[in-house]
NUTI-313722 format. One record per atom (N, C-alpha, C, O): atom name; x, y, z; residue number from 1; residue in three letters; chain. Coordinates in Angstrom, 1 decimal. Layout:
SITE atom      u      v      w  nr rest kette
SITE   CA      X      Y      Z NUM  ALA     A
...
//
This chain:
SITE atom      u      v      w  nr rest kette
SITE    N  127.0  105.4  -48.3   1  MET     A
SITE   CA  128.3  106.4  -47.4   1  MET     A
SITE    C  129.7  105.9  -48.1   1  MET     A
SITE    O  129.7  104.8  -48.6   1  MET     A
SITE    N  130.3  106.3  -48.1   2  THR     A
SITE   CA  131.8  106.2  -48.4   2  THR     A
SITE    C  132.5  106.0  -47.4   2  THR     A
SITE    O  132.1  106.5  -46.4   2  THR     A
SITE    N  133.5  105.2  -47.4   3  SER     A
SITE   CA  134.6  104.4  -46.4   3  SER     A
SITE    C  135.0  105.9  -45.5   3  SER     A
SITE    O  134.9  105.8  -44.3   3  SER     A
SITE    N  135.3  106.9  -46.0   4  VAL     A
SITE   CA  135.7  108.0  -45.5   4  VAL     A
SITE    C  134.7  108.7  -44.9   4  VAL     A
SITE    O  135.1  109.3  -43.9   4  VAL     A
SITE    N  133.4  109.0  -45.0   5  GLY     A
SITE   CA  132.7  109.5  -44.3   5  GLY     A
SITE    C  132.2  108.3  -43.4   5  GLY     A
SITE    O  131.9  108.8  -42.3   5  GLY     A
SITE    N  132.0  107.1  -43.5   6  ALA     A
SITE   CA  131.8  106.1  -42.4   6  ALA     A
SITE    C  133.0  106.3  -41.1   6  ALA     A
SITE    O  132.9  106.3  -39.9   6  ALA     A
SITE    N  134.1  106.5  -42.0   7  GLU     A
SITE   CA  135.4  106.5  -40.9   7  GLU     A
SITE    C  135.1  107.8  -40.2   7  GLU     A
SITE    O  135.1  107.8  -39.0   7  GLU     A
SITE    N  134.7  109.2  -41.0   8  SER     A
SITE   CA  134.7  110.3  -40.0   8  SER     A
SITE    C  133.5  110.3  -38.7   8  SER     A
SITE    O  133.6  110.6  -37.5   8  SER     A
SITE    N  132.3  109.7  -39.4   9  SER     A
SITE   CA  131.0  109.3  -38.5   9  SER     A
SITE    C  131.7  108.7  -37.2   9  SER     A
SITE    O  131.5  109.3  -36.1   9  SER     A
SITE    N  132.6  107.6  -37.3  10  PHE     A
SITE   CA  132.7  107.1  -36.2  10  PHE     A
SITE    C  134.1  108.0  -35.4  10  PHE     A
SITE    O  134.3  107.7  -34.3  10  PHE     A
SITE    N  134.8  108.7  -36.1  11  GLY     A
SITE   CA  135.7  109.6  -35.4  11  GLY     A
SITE    C  134.6  110.7  -34.6  11  GLY     A
SITE    O  135.0  111.4  -33.7  11  GLY     A
SITE    N  134.0  110.8  -34.9  12  ILE     A
SITE   CA  133.1  112.5  -34.4  12  ILE     A
SITE    C  132.4  111.7  -33.2  12  ILE     A
SITE    O  132.4  112.2  -32.1  12  ILE     A
SITE    N  131.8  110.4  -33.5  13  THR     A
SITE   CA  130.8  109.5  -32.6  13  THR     A
SITE    C  131.8  109.5  -31.3  13  THR     A
SITE    O  131.5  110.0  -30.2  13  THR     A
SITE    N  133.0  108.9  -31.6  14  THR     A
SITE   CA  134.0  108.6  -30.6  14  THR     A
SITE    C  134.4  109.8  -29.7  14  THR     A
SITE    O  134.3  109.8  -28.5  14  THR     A
SITE    N  134.9  110.8  -30.5  15  ALA     A
SITE   CA  135.1  112.1  -29.8  15  ALA     A
SITE    C  134.2  112.7  -29.0  15  ALA     A
SITE    O  134.7  113.4  -28.1  15  ALA     A
SITE    N  132.8  112.5  -29.2  16  PHE     A
SITE   CA  132.0  112.8  -28.2  16  PHE     A
SITE    C  131.7  111.8  -26.7  16  PHE     A
SITE    O  131.3  112.3  -25.7  16  PHE     A
SITE    N  131.9  110.5  -27.0  17  THR     A
SITE   CA  131.7  109.7  -26.0  17  THR     A
SITE    C  133.0  109.3  -25.1  17  THR     A
SITE    O  133.0  109.4  -23.9  17  THR     A
SITE    N  134.0  108.9  -25.8  18  GLN     A
SITE   CA  135.1  108.9  -25.2  18  GLN     A
SITE    C  135.9  109.2  -23.8  18  GLN     A
SITE    O  136.4  108.6  -22.9  18  GLN     A
SITE    N  135.7  110.4  -24.1  19  PRO     A
SITE   CA  135.6  111.6  -22.7  19  PRO     A
SITE    C  135.0  111.5  -21.6  19  PRO     A
SITE    O  135.3  111.8  -20.5  19  PRO     A
SITE    N  134.0  110.9  -21.9  20  ILE     A
SITE   CA  132.6  110.9  -20.7  20  ILE     A
SITE    C  132.9  109.2  -20.3  20  ILE     A
SITE    O  132.8  108.8  -19.1  20  ILE     A
SITE    N  133.2  108.3  -21.3  21  LEU     A
SITE   CA  133.6  107.3  -20.2  21  LEU     A
SITE    C  134.4  107.0  -19.5  21  LEU     A
SITE    O  134.4  106.5  -18.4  21  LEU     A
SITE    N  135.7  107.6  -20.3  22  ASP     A
SITE   CA  137.2  107.8  -19.5  22  ASP     A
SITE    C  136.9  108.5  -18.1  22  ASP     A
SITE    O  137.4  108.0  -17.1  22  ASP     A
SITE    N  136.0  109.8  -18.0  23  THR     A
SITE   CA  136.3  110.1  -17.0  23  THR     A
SITE    C  135.2  109.2  -15.8  23  THR     A
SITE    O  135.4  109.4  -14.6  23  THR     A
SITE    N  134.4  108.6  -16.3  24  LEU     A
SITE   CA  133.8  108.0  -15.2  24  LEU     A
SITE    C  134.3  106.6  -15.0  24  LEU     A
SITE    O  133.9  106.4  -13.9  24  LEU     A
SITE    N  134.9  105.6  -15.5  25  MET     A
SITE   CA  135.8  105.0  -15.1  25  MET     A
SITE    C  136.8  105.5  -14.0  25  MET     A
SITE    O  136.8  105.0  -12.9  25  MET     A
SITE    N  137.8  106.6  -14.3  26  ILE     A
SITE   CA  138.6  107.3  -13.5  26  ILE     A
SITE    C  138.0  107.7  -12.4  26  ILE     A
SITE    O  138.6  107.3  -11.4  26  ILE     A
SITE    N  137.2  108.2  -12.1  27  SER     A
SITE   CA  136.0  108.7  -11.2  27  SER     A
SITE    C  136.2  107.6  -10.2  27  SER     A
SITE    O  136.7  107.6   -9.1  27  SER     A
SITE    N  135.6  106.5  -10.8  28  SER     A
SITE   CA  135.3  105.7  -10.0  28  SER     A
SITE    C  136.2  104.5   -9.3  28  SER     A
SITE    O  135.6  103.5   -8.9  28  SER     A
SITE    N  137.6  104.7   -9.1  29  LEU     A
SITE   CA  138.7  103.9   -9.1  29  LEU     A
SITE    C  139.7  105.2   -8.3  29  LEU     A
SITE    O  139.5  106.4   -8.4  29  LEU     A
SITE    N  141.0  104.1   -7.1  30  LYS     A
SITE   CA  141.6  105.2   -6.3  30  LYS     A
SITE    C  141.9  105.8   -7.2  30  LYS     A
SITE    O  141.4  105.6   -8.3  30  LYS     A
SITE    N  143.3  107.0   -6.8  31  LYS     A
SITE   CA  144.3  107.6   -7.1  31  LYS     A
SITE    C  145.2  106.3   -7.8  31  LYS     A
SITE    O  145.4  106.0   -8.9  31  LYS     A
SITE    N  145.4  105.8   -7.0  32  GLU     A
SITE   CA  146.5  105.0   -7.2  32  GLU     A
SITE    C  146.2  103.6   -8.1  32  GLU     A
SITE    O  147.0  102.6   -8.2  32  GLU     A
SITE    N  145.0  103.7   -8.8  33  GLU     A
SITE   CA  144.7  102.3   -9.7  33  GLU     A
SITE    C  144.3  102.9  -11.2  33  GLU     A
SITE    O  144.0  102.3  -12.2  33  GLU     A
SITE    N  144.4  104.5  -11.0  34  ARG     A
SITE   CA  143.5  105.2  -12.4  34  ARG     A
SITE    C  144.8  104.5  -13.8  34  ARG     A
SITE    O  144.4  103.8  -14.7  34  ARG     A
SITE    N  146.0  104.7  -13.6  35  GLY     A
SITE   CA  147.1  104.3  -14.8  35  GLY     A
SITE    C  146.4  103.0  -15.1  35  GLY     A
SITE    O  146.2  102.8  -16.3  35  GLY     A
SITE    N  146.2  102.1  -14.3  36  VAL     A
SITE   CA  146.0  100.4  -14.9  36  VAL     A
SITE    C  144.7  100.3  -15.2  36  VAL     A
SITE    O  144.4   99.5  -16.1  36  VAL     A
SITE    N  143.4  101.1  -14.5  37  GLY     A
SITE   CA  142.1  100.9  -15.5  37  GLY     A
SITE    C  141.9  101.8  -16.9  37  GLY     A
SITE    O  141.3  101.5  -17.9  37  GLY     A
SITE    N  142.8  103.1  -16.8  38  SER     A
SITE   CA  143.2  103.7  -18.4  38  SER     A
SITE    C  143.6  102.5  -19.0  38  SER     A
SITE    O  142.8  102.0  -19.8  38  SER     A
SITE    N  144.5  102.1  -19.0  39  GLY     A
SITE   CA  145.1  101.0  -19.7  39  GLY     A
SITE    C  144.2  100.1  -20.2  39  GLY     A
SITE    O  143.9   99.8  -21.3  39  GLY     A
SITE    N  143.6   99.5  -18.8  40  LEU     A
SITE   CA  142.9   98.2  -19.5  40  LEU     A
SITE    C  141.3   98.8  -20.3  40  LEU     A
SITE    O  140.9   98.3  -21.4  40  LEU     A
SITE    N  140.9   99.5  -20.0  41  THR     A
SITE   CA  140.0  100.5  -20.5  41  THR     A
SITE    C  140.5  100.4  -22.1  41  THR     A
SITE    O  140.2   99.3  -22.7  41  THR     A
SITE    N  141.1  101.1  -22.7  42  LEU     A
SITE   CA  142.2  101.1  -23.8  42  LEU     A
SITE    C  142.0  100.3  -24.4  42  LEU     A
SITE    O  141.5  100.4  -25.5  42  LEU     A
SITE    N  142.5   98.8  -23.6  43  ILE     A
SITE   CA  142.9   97.8  -24.2  43  ILE     A
SITE    C  141.8   97.1  -24.5  43  ILE     A
SITE    O  141.9   96.3  -25.4  43  ILE     A
SITE    N  140.5   97.2  -23.8  44  VAL     A
SITE   CA  139.6   96.5  -24.2  44  VAL     A
SITE    C  138.8   97.3  -25.6  44  VAL     A
SITE    O  138.2   96.6  -26.4  44  VAL     A
SITE    N  138.8   98.5  -25.7  45  LEU     A
SITE   CA  138.2   99.3  -26.9  45  LEU     A
SITE    C  138.8   99.2  -28.0  45  LEU     A
SITE    O  138.2   99.2  -29.0  45  LEU     A
SITE    N  140.5   98.8  -27.7  46  GLU     A
SITE   CA  141.0   98.5  -29.2  46  GLU     A
SITE    C  140.7   97.2  -29.6  46  GLU     A
SITE    O  140.6   97.0  -30.8  46  GLU     A
SITE    N  140.5   96.1  -28.6  47  ILE     A
SITE   CA  140.4   94.4  -29.2  47  ILE     A
SITE    C  139.0   94.7  -29.9  47  ILE     A
SITE    O  138.9   94.4  -31.1  47  ILE     A
SITE    N  137.9   95.3  -29.2  48  GLY     A
SITE   CA  136.2   95.4  -29.7  48  GLY     A
SITE    C  136.3   96.0  -31.1  48  GLY     A
SITE    O  135.8   95.6  -32.1  48  GLY     A
SITE    N  137.6   97.6  -31.1  49  THR     A
SITE   CA  137.2   98.2  -32.6  49  THR     A
SITE    C  137.8   96.8  -33.4  49  THR     A
SITE    O  137.1   96.4  -34.3  49  THR     A
SITE    N  139.3   96.0  -33.1  50  MET     A
SITE   CA  139.8   95.2  -34.2  50  MET     A
SITE    C  138.7   94.1  -34.6  50  MET     A
SITE    O  138.6   93.7  -35.7  50  MET     A
SITE    N  138.0   93.5  -33.5  51  SER     A
SITE   CA  137.0   92.1  -34.0  51  SER     A
SITE    C  136.0   92.5  -34.4  51  SER     A
SITE    O  135.3   91.6  -34.9  51  SER     A
SITE    N  135.0   93.9  -34.5  52  ALA     A
SITE   CA  134.3   94.1  -34.6  52  ALA     A
SITE    C  134.0   93.9  -35.7  52  ALA     A
SITE    O  132.8   93.5  -35.8  52  ALA     A
SITE    N  134.7   94.0  -36.9  53  SER     A
SITE   CA  134.7   94.1  -38.3  53  SER     A
SITE    C  134.6   92.8  -38.7  53  SER     A
SITE    O  133.8   92.7  -39.6  53  SER     A
SITE    N  135.1   91.9  -38.4  54  ALA     A
SITE   CA  135.2   90.7  -38.6  54  ALA     A
SITE    C  133.7   89.8  -38.1  54  ALA     A
SITE    O  132.9   89.3  -38.8  54  ALA     A
SITE    N  133.8   89.8  -36.5  55  LEU     A
SITE   CA  132.2   89.5  -36.3  55  LEU     A
SITE    C  131.1   90.2  -37.1  55  LEU     A
SITE    O  130.2   89.5  -37.7  55  LEU     A
SITE    N  131.2   91.2  -37.2  56  GLY     A
SITE   CA  129.9   91.9  -37.9  56  GLY     A
SITE    C  130.0   90.8  -39.4  56  GLY     A
SITE    O  129.0   90.3  -39.9  56  GLY     A
SITE    N  131.1   90.6  -39.9  57  GLY     A
SITE   CA  131.1   90.0  -41.4  57  GLY     A
SITE    C  130.4   88.5  -41.0  57  GLY     A
SITE    O  129.4   87.9  -41.4  57  GLY     A
SITE    N  131.1   88.2  -40.2  58  ILE     A
SITE   CA  130.5   86.6  -39.9  58  ILE     A
SITE    C  128.7   86.1  -39.4  58  ILE     A
SITE    O  128.0   85.1  -39.6  58  ILE     A
SITE    N  128.5   87.5  -38.5  59  ILE     A
SITE   CA  127.1   87.4  -38.5  59  ILE     A
SITE    C  126.1   88.0  -39.7  59  ILE     A
SITE    O  124.9   87.8  -39.8  59  ILE     A
SITE    N  126.7   88.6  -40.5  60  ALA     A
SITE   CA  126.0   88.8  -42.0  60  ALA     A
SITE    C  126.0   87.8  -42.8  60  ALA     A
SITE    O  125.2   87.7  -43.8  60  ALA     A
SITE    N  126.7   87.2  -42.7  61  ALA     A
SITE   CA  127.1   85.8  -43.4  61  ALA     A
SITE    C  126.0   84.5  -43.1  61  ALA     A
SITE    O  125.8   83.6  -43.8  61  ALA     A
SITE    N  125.6   84.7  -42.2  62  PHE     A
SITE   CA  124.5   83.8  -41.4  62  PHE     A
SITE    C  123.5   84.6  -41.1  62  PHE     A
SITE    O  122.5   83.9  -40.8  62  PHE     A
SITE    N  123.4   85.4  -40.9  63  GLY     A
SITE   CA  121.7   85.9  -40.8  63  GLY     A
SITE    C  121.5   87.4  -41.5  63  GLY     A
SITE    O  120.9   88.3  -40.9  63  GLY     A
SITE    N  121.9   87.6  -42.7  64  GLY     A
SITE   CA  121.8   88.7  -43.7  64  GLY     A
SITE    C  122.5   90.2  -43.0  64  GLY     A
SITE    O  123.0   90.4  -41.9  64  GLY     A
SITE    N  122.3   90.9  -43.8  65  TYR     A
SITE   CA  122.9   92.7  -44.0  65  TYR     A
SITE    C  122.2   93.1  -42.6  65  TYR     A
SITE    O  122.9   93.7  -41.8  65  TYR     A
SITE    N  121.4   92.8  -42.4  66  ALA     A
SITE   CA  120.6   93.6  -40.9  66  ALA     A
SITE    C  121.1   92.8  -39.7  66  ALA     A
SITE    O  121.3   93.5  -38.7  66  ALA     A
SITE    N  121.4   91.5  -39.6  67  ALA     A
SITE   CA  121.8   91.0  -38.4  67  ALA     A
SITE    C  122.8   91.4  -37.5  67  ALA     A
SITE    O  122.8   91.3  -36.3  67  ALA     A
SITE    N  123.6   91.8  -38.2  68  PRO     A
SITE   CA  124.9   92.9  -37.4  68  PRO     A
SITE    C  124.5   94.0  -36.6  68  PRO     A
SITE    O  125.2   94.5  -35.7  68  PRO     A
SITE    N  123.2   94.7  -36.9  69  PHE     A
SITE   CA  122.6   95.9  -36.4  69  PHE     A
SITE    C  121.9   95.6  -35.4  69  PHE     A
SITE    O  121.7   96.5  -34.5  69  PHE     A
SITE    N  121.3   94.2  -35.3  70  TRP     A
SITE   CA  120.2   94.0  -34.4  70  TRP     A
SITE    C  121.3   93.1  -33.4  70  TRP     A
SITE    O  120.8   92.9  -32.2  70  TRP     A
SITE    N  122.5   92.7  -33.7  71  PHE     A
SITE   CA  123.1   92.2  -32.5  71  PHE     A
SITE    C  124.0   93.6  -31.9  71  PHE     A
SITE    O  124.4   93.7  -30.7  71  PHE     A
SITE    N  124.1   94.3  -32.6  72  ALA     A
SITE   CA  125.0   95.4  -32.0  72  ALA     A
SITE    C  123.9   96.1  -30.9  72  ALA     A
SITE    O  124.2   96.5  -29.7  72  ALA     A
SITE    N  122.2   96.3  -31.6  73  ALA     A
SITE   CA  121.3   97.0  -30.6  73  ALA     A
SITE    C  121.5   95.9  -29.2  73  ALA     A
SITE    O  121.9   96.4  -28.2  73  ALA     A
SITE    N  121.1   94.3  -29.4  74  ALA     A
SITE   CA  121.0   93.4  -28.4  74  ALA     A
SITE    C  122.6   93.9  -27.4  74  ALA     A
SITE    O  122.3   94.0  -26.2  74  ALA     A
SITE    N  123.6   94.1  -27.7  75  VAL     A
SITE   CA  124.9   94.2  -27.1  75  VAL     A
SITE    C  124.6   95.6  -26.5  75  VAL     A
SITE    O  124.7   95.5  -25.2  75  VAL     A
SITE    N  124.4   96.8  -26.7  76  CYS     A
SITE   CA  124.1   98.1  -26.6  76  CYS     A
SITE    C  122.9   97.9  -25.0  76  CYS     A
SITE    O  123.0   98.3  -23.8  76  CYS     A
SITE    N  121.8   97.1  -25.8  77  LEU     A
SITE   CA  120.7   97.1  -24.2  77  LEU     A
SITE    C  121.6   96.4  -23.1  77  LEU     A
SITE    O  122.0   97.1  -22.2  77  LEU     A
SITE    N  122.0   95.6  -23.2  78  ALA     A
SITE   CA  122.7   94.7  -22.6  78  ALA     A
SITE    C  123.7   95.2  -21.3  78  ALA     A
SITE    O  123.9   94.8  -20.2  78  ALA     A
SITE    N  124.2   96.4  -22.3  79  GLY     A
SITE   CA  125.4   97.2  -21.7  79  GLY     A
SITE    C  124.6   98.1  -21.1  79  GLY     A
SITE    O  125.2   98.5  -20.1  79  GLY     A
SITE    N  123.5   98.7  -21.3  80  ALA     A
SITE   CA  122.8   99.8  -20.9  80  ALA     A
SITE    C  122.0   99.3  -19.4  80  ALA     A
SITE    O  122.0  100.0  -18.3  80  ALA     A
SITE    N  121.4   98.3  -19.5  81  ILE     A
SITE   CA  120.9   97.3  -18.5  81  ILE     A
SITE    C  122.2   96.8  -17.3  81  ILE     A
SITE    O  122.1   96.5  -16.2  81  ILE     A
SITE    N  123.3   96.8  -17.9  82  GLY     A
SITE   CA  124.6   96.0  -16.7  82  GLY     A
SITE    C  124.6   97.5  -16.0  82  GLY     A
SITE    O  124.3   97.7  -14.8  82  GLY     A
SITE    N  125.0   98.5  -17.0  83  THR     A
SITE   CA  125.5   99.7  -16.4  83  THR     A
SITE    C  124.4  100.4  -15.3  83  THR     A
SITE    O  124.8  101.2  -14.5  83  THR     A
SITE    N  123.4  100.2  -15.5  84  ALA     A
SITE   CA  122.2  100.9  -14.9  84  ALA     A
SITE    C  122.5   99.7  -13.4  84  ALA     A
SITE    O  122.8  100.1  -12.2  84  ALA     A
SITE    N  122.5   98.2  -13.7  85  VAL     A
SITE   CA  122.4   97.9  -11.8  85  VAL     A
SITE    C  123.8   98.2  -11.1  85  VAL     A
SITE    O  124.0   98.4   -9.9  85  VAL     A
SITE    N  124.8   98.3  -12.3  86  PHE     A
SITE   CA  126.0   98.4  -11.8  86  PHE     A
SITE    C  126.3   99.8  -10.9  86  PHE     A
SITE    O  126.9   99.8   -9.8  86  PHE     A
SITE    N  125.9  100.8  -11.4  87  LEU     A
SITE   CA  125.8  102.3  -10.8  87  LEU     A
SITE    C  124.9  102.3   -9.9  87  LEU     A
SITE    O  125.0  103.5   -9.4  87  LEU     A
SITE    N  123.8  101.6   -9.2  88  ARG     A
SITE   CA  122.8  101.9   -8.5  88  ARG     A
SITE    C  123.5  101.9   -7.1  88  ARG     A
SITE    O  122.8  102.2   -6.1  88  ARG     A
//
C-alpha cells in the first residue's frame, strides 16, 4: 500500500469513528464543561497521532515489524475493557 493509500485509509477510518467519540464525550459532560472537554479530547488525539509513528518505530526496532501491531492490539483491548468498566 502506498503512503497515499495508507493516509486515505486513516482519513476514512477517522471520518467514521471521530464523530461517534466526540458525541460520547460531549454527552457525558455538563453543558458548561463541553468546550473544555472537546479541547482536551482533541489535544489527546493529536498527541497520540504525533507520537504513534515514533513509538511504532521504537517498538519495531526492538521486537520486529509485527510488534507494533501486537502492541496496538493490546492497547485497543485495554481501551475496550476500560470503556466497558467506565460506562457501567
